[in-house]
C-alpha positions in Angstrom: 0.0 0.0 0.0 2.7 2.5 0.9 4.6 1.7 -2.2 1.6 2.4 -4.4 1.0 5.7 -2.6 4.6 6.6 -3.2 4.1 5.8 -6.9 1.2 8.1 -7.0 3.1 10.9 -5.4 6.0 10.2 -8.0 3.6 9.7 -10.9 5.1 6.3 -11.6 2.6 4.8 -13.9 4.7 1.8 -14.8 5.0 0.7 -11.1 1.3 1.4 -10.6 0.4 -0.8 -13.6 2.9 -3.5 -12.6 1.5 -3.7 -9.0 -2.2 -3.9 -10.2 -3.8 -7.4 -10.6 -4.0 -8.3 -14.2 -7.7 -9.0 -14.1 -8.5 -5.4 -12.9 -5.6 -3.4 -14.2 -6.6 -0.5 -16.5 -4.9 0.0 -19.8 -3.3 3.3 -18.7 -3.1 5.7 -15.8 -3.7 9.5 -16.0 -2.7 11.8 -13.3 -4.4 15.1 -12.3 -2.1 17.9 -13.4 -2.3 19.9 -10.3 -2.7 17.3 -7.8 -0.3 17.3 -4.8 -0.3 14.4 -2.3 0.0 15.5 1.4 0.0 12.2 3.4 -1.1 8.6 3.9 -2.5 7.1 7.0 -3.2 3.3 7.3 -6.4 2.9 9.2 -6.5 -0.9 9.4 -5.1 -4.1 7.8 -6.7 -7.5 7.6 -4.6 -10.6 6.6 -1.7 -9.8 4.3 0.9 -11.9 6.2 3.3 -14.3 4.6 0.8 -17.2 5.0 -2.1 -15.3 3.4 -3.0 -15.1 -0.2 -5.2 -12.0 0.2 -5.3 -8.9 2.4 -7.3 -5.8 2.9 -6.0 -2.3 3.8 -8.2 0.6 4.7 -6.4 4.0 4.3 -6.9 7.7 4.3 -4.8 9.8 1.8 -4.8 13.6 1.7 -4.2 15.7 -1.2 -4.8 19.1 -2.9 -5.9 20.1 -6.4 -5.6 23.7 -7.3 -5.1 24.5 -3.7 -8.3 22.8 -2.4 -7.9 20.1 0.2 -9.4 16.6 -0.5 -9.4 13.3 1.4 -9.6 9.8 -0.2 -10.7 7.0 2.2 -10.6 3.6 0.6 -10.7 -0.1 1.6 -8.4 -1.9 -0.8 -8.2 -5.5 -1.6 -4.8 -7.1 -2.4 -3.8 -10.5 -3.7 -0.8 -12.5 -4.5 0.4 -13.1 -8.0 3.6 -15.1 -8.4 4.6 -14.3 -4.8 4.0 -10.5 -5.2 1.2 -8.5 -3.7 -1.0 -6.7 -6.2 -3.9 -4.3 -5.9 -7.2 -5.8 -6.9 -9.7 -3.1 -6.3 -11.2 -0.8 -3.6 -14.3 0.6 -2.2 -14.7 4.3 -1.3 
């Protein structure tokens, strides 16, 4: 989760696509031109240990667009593909 947040901050589309589950991965990622990420707080985690094949992370991310503050709260599902954790989907 933290690595994907960092990839959004750095606008690293190749990393985001590579860390997305192949069944739900978009063809491309576009970024808001004036978006500036301010912080990430992990609210809760369920599963996601070495013994698990799935995990759930609830997070709160803060950002600004054109000087206006926003918050994104999401519960994200992750799964393992070839021993790597990948983002499946999320609910807002």
